[in-house]
C-alpha positions in Angstrom: 106.9 88.5 122.2 106.3 86.0 124.7 108.7 85.4 127.6 109.4 82.1 126.2 110.8 83.4 123.2 112.6 86.6 125.0 114.1 84.1 126.4 115.0 82.0 123.7 119.2 81.7 123.7 119.7 82.7 127.3 120.8 79.1 128.6 122.8 78.2 126.4 124.6 81.5 126.2 124.7 81.6 130.4 126.1 77.8 129.4 128.8 79.5 128.1 129.4 82.0 130.2 129.7 79.6 132.8 132.0 77.7 130.1 134.8 80.5 129.7 134.9 81.6 133.6 136.2 78.4 134.4 138.5 78.6 132.0 142.7 79.3 133.4 143.6 82.5 132.0 146.4 85.2 132.1 146.8 87.7 132.8 148.2 88.6 129.5 145.6 86.8 127.4 142.8 89.3 129.6 144.7 92.0 128.0 144.8 90.5 124.5 141.3 90.0 124.9 140.1 94.1 126.2 142.4 95.4 123.6 140.3 93.0 121.0 139.4 95.6 118.2 138.1 92.4 115.9 136.6 89.3 116.9 138.1 86.4 115.7 136.4 84.3 112.6 135.2 81.1 115.3 133.0 84.2 117.0 130.5 84.1 114.7 129.6 81.2 114.9 128.5 81.5 119.1 125.0 81.6 120.2 126.1 85.1 121.1 126.3 86.1 117.0 123.0 84.2 116.1 121.1 85.7 118.5 122.2 88.9 117.1 121.4 87.7 113.7 117.9 87.0 115.1 117.0 89.8 117.1 117.5 91.5 113.8 115.8 89.7 111.5 112.6 90.5 114.9 113.3 93.5 114.2 115.1 94.4 117.2 117.1 97.5 117.4 120.2 97.8 118.6 119.3 100.1 122.2 117.5 96.3 122.9 119.5 94.3 122.2 121.8 95.8 123.9 119.2 96.0 127.1 119.0 92.2 127.0 122.2 91.2 128.1 122.2 94.6 130.7 119.2 92.7 132.0 120.8 89.4 132.2 124.0 90.7 134.2 122.0 92.8 136.5 119.8 88.9 136.9 122.3 87.2 137.1 124.4 89.5 140.2 121.3 89.9 141.9 120.7 86.8 142.5 124.3 86.2 143.2 123.6 88.6 146.2 121.3 87.1 147.3 122.7 84.0 147.7 125.3 85.7 149.5 122.6 86.6 152.1 121.4 83.3 152.7 124.7 81.8 153.8 126.3 80.6 150.6 129.5 81.4 149.6 130.5 85.4 149.0 131.3 86.0 145.0 135.4 86.8 144.9 135.7 89.8 143.1 137.5 87.6 140.3 134.6 85.8 139.7 132.7 88.8 139.1 135.0 90.1 137.2 135.6 87.0 134.9 131.7 87.3 134.4 131.6 91.1 133.6 134.7 89.9 131.0 132.2 86.4 129.5 129.7 88.6 129.1 131.0 91.9 127.5 132.4 89.3 125.0 128.3 87.4 124.2 127.4 91.7 123.7 130.0 92.1 121.8 129.6 89.4 119.5 126.1 89.7 119.7 126.7 93.4 118.5 128.7 92.9 115.4 126.9 90.7 114.3 123.8 92.4 114.4 125.5 94.8 112.8 126.2 92.8 109.7 123.0 91.9 109.4 121.9 95.8 109.4 124.8 96.4 107.3 124.1 93.5 104.7 120.1 94.1 105.3 120.7 98.2 103.5 122.6 96.9 101.3 120.2 94.7 100.1 117.8 98.2 100.3 119.5 99.8 97.9 120.1 97.1 94.8 115.8 96.5 95.3 115.7 100.3 95.0 117.9 100.6 92.0 116.6 97.3 90.8 112.7 98.7 90.9 112.5 101.6 90.0 115.4 101.4 87.1 112.3 99.4 85.4 110.0 101.0 84.8 112.1 104.2 84.0 113.0 101.5 81.5 109.5 101.4 80.0 108.8 104.8 80.0 112.3 105.7 77.8 111.0 102.9 75.7 107.2 104.4 75.4 109.6 108.0 74.5 110.8 106.4 71.4 108.0 105.1 70.6 105.8 108.1 70.6 108.7 110.3 69.2 110.0 108.4 66.0 106.3 106.7 64.7 103.4 107.8 63.9 101.0 104.9 65.7 97.5 104.0 64.9 94.7 104.8 68.0 95.2 101.7 69.7 98.7 101.0 69.4 99.3 104.7 70.9 97.0 104.0 74.1 98.8 100.5 74.4 102.1 102.5 74.9 100.2 105.3 76.6 98.4 102.7 79.6 102.4 101.2 79.6 103.6 104.6 80.8 100.3 105.0 82.9 101.4 102.0 84.9 105.2 102.5 85.6 104.5 106.0 86.5 102.2 103.9 89.3 104.4 101.6 90.0 107.3 104.2 90.5 104.8 106.7 92.9 103.9 104.0 95.2 108.1 103.4 95.4 108.7 107.2 96.0 105.8 107.0 98.7 106.7 103.7 100.6 109.6 105.4 100.9 108.8 108.4 102.0 106.9 107.0 105.0 108.9 104.9 106.1 111.3 107.4 106.4 108.7 110.0 108.2 108.2 106.9 110.5 111.4 106.1 111.1 112.0 109.6 112.1 109.3 109.7 115.0 106.7 111.7 113.1 103.9 108.3 112.3 102.1 108.7 109.5 99.8 111.5 109.7 95.7 109.9 110.1 93.0 112.5 108.5 89.7 111.0 110.0 87.0 112.2 108.5 83.2 110.5 107.8 84.0 107.7 104.9 81.9 104.7 103.9 84.9 101.9 103.4 82.5 99.6 101.4 83.1 102.2 98.3 86.5 102.5 99.1 86.7 99.0 98.3 84.6 98.7 95.2 86.7 102.0 94.1 90.6 100.3 94.9 89.4 97.0 93.7 88.3 98.4 89.9 91.7 100.9 90.3 93.5 97.2 90.6 91.7 95.5 88.7 91.9 97.9 85.7 95.9 97.3 86.0 95.6 93.7 86.3 92.2 92.6 83.5 94.0 88.9 83.4 93.0 88.5 87.1 90.2 87.0 88.8 88.4 88.8 91.4 85.7 88.8 93.9 84.2 90.8 96.5 81.5 90.1 99.4 80.8 93.1 100.7 78.1 93.0 103.0 77.2 95.3 106.5 77.4 98.7 107.9 80.9 100.3 106.7 80.6 103.5 107.7 82.8 104.6 109.6 85.6 107.6 110.8 89.1 107.2 108.5 91.5 108.7 106.6 89.9 107.8 103.0 93.3 108.1 101.1 95.1 106.2 104.0 92.4 103.6 103.5 93.2 103.3 99.8 97.1 103.0 100.4 96.1 99.8 102.8 94.2 97.8 100.5 96.2 98.5 97.2 99.5 96.9 99.2 97.3 94.0 99.8 95.7 93.6 96.8 99.0 94.3 95.1 100.6 92.0 97.5 98.0 88.9 96.5 98.3 90.4 92.9 101.8 89.5 93.1 102.3 86.0 95.3 99.1 84.8 94.3 98.4 81.9 92.0 98.1 83.0 87.7 94.1 80.7 87.4 92.7 81.5 91.3 90.4 84.6 92.0 92.0 87.1 94.6 89.0 87.9 97.0 88.4 90.2 99.1 86.0 90.7 101.9 84.2 93.7 103.6 82.1 93.2 106.5 80.0 95.4 109.2 79.6 93.9 112.0 78.3 95.0 115.6 81.9 96.6 117.6 83.7 96.9 114.4 84.6 96.1 110.5 86.1 93.7 109.4 88.3 93.6 105.4 90.4 90.5 105.1 92.0 89.7 101.0 92.8 86.6 99.9 95.0 84.4 97.4 95.9 81.3 96.8 100.0 80.5 96.2 102.3 79.4 97.8 102.1 79.7 102.0 104.7 81.9 103.7 107.0 80.2 105.8 106.8 80.4 109.0 110.1 82.3 110.0 108.4 84.4 107.7 105.6 85.2 108.6 106.7 86.3 112.2 108.6 89.4 111.0 106.4 89.9 108.0 105.3 93.2 109.2 108.5 94.4 109.9 110.3 97.2 107.6 112.9 95.4 105.5 111.7 91.9 106.8 112.3 90.0 103.5 114.5 87.1 103.1 118.0 87.8 101.0 117.8 87.8 97.7 121.4 87.5 95.3 121.6 90.4 93.2 122.0 88.0 90.2 117.8 86.7 91.5 116.6 90.5 91.0 115.1 90.3 88.1 113.3 88.0 89.1 111.6 89.9 91.5 108.0 91.6 91.7 108.0 95.3 91.8 107.4 97.6 94.5 109.5 95.1 96.4 111.3 97.1 99.1 109.8 95.4 101.8 107.9 98.3 103.0 104.2 97.6 101.8 103.0 95.3 105.0 105.5 98.5 107.0 103.2 100.9 106.4 99.4 99.2 106.2 100.5 98.1 109.8 101.2 101.8 110.1 98.0 102.8 109.0 95.5 100.4 110.5 96.8 100.6 113.9 96.7 104.2 113.6 93.0 104.1 113.0 93.2 101.9 116.3 92.8 98.7 114.4 94.9 95.2 114.2 96.4 93.3 111.5 97.3 90.2 111.3 97.6 86.8 108.4 97.5 83.1 108.6 99.0 81.2 105.5 98.7 77.7 104.2 98.3 76.2 101.6 95.0 76.6 101.0 95.4 80.0 101.4 97.6 83.7 102.4 94.8 85.8 104.0 94.9 89.1 105.1 
């Protein structure tokens, strides 16, 4: 993040601290504040509380949120000490105590709101996981009843088998994403096993696999240049599968999905584009963060796309970084391009 983005709420938080320091406070009020286990409802509307919620959306962990306030406290006290040595008034112990109380209050508000956002994100994650696993399981169950109860014509039997295969693939993607996310969160990272490979051939094979799953959709590809590299074939297949499936889920129904792979002098560049509604700027900022997705009421879960845990793009980014590459996205009314 830029310095400006990191300082996004610092002025408002400091002004709130100044206001608190200038407000008279009795010893009883100070004692009550220090023993306060839960914040008042109004505290959830402060700028510090809003800061905690924004930091959660931006992918900060709790240690980083606390470190920000530690840095803020240290900076102010250092400036205060410098002012004293240049002939200003020495800061009274009472003022420093009030400053520390106020910044601790801001920290508490921020951390509590951050924690509530984490709880809400976890609850939504579990709800989505349950929903997205239940859908393909129901398809497999219905298919098993059809196969067991009736003698189906060959064409109908193949259709049922295709439905089972597609449902199994959906569940496999979900479970794989979940396991890779857990491995990454444990600090072990996503393992990359490099070998000589042709990324152009990988693109063609993965595009054909997605085309088979979605025969009603139109795909266009353009492959040029030298696409030989040292990479992990299965991981690159996973990257392309996640991005192509995203394009199918979010792209306009009547428009083609474009896959381009170009071997340049010092890089291999792959892009996947689809039309459809543009991604909002706030979502673009955190789109590669794990579980970063717009909150969805449980009542609306039936309208969600499958494999929607919010892990796919995070895993894509981790695999690309593991290959010492970069990934970005741009989105407008014309197209969304990864």
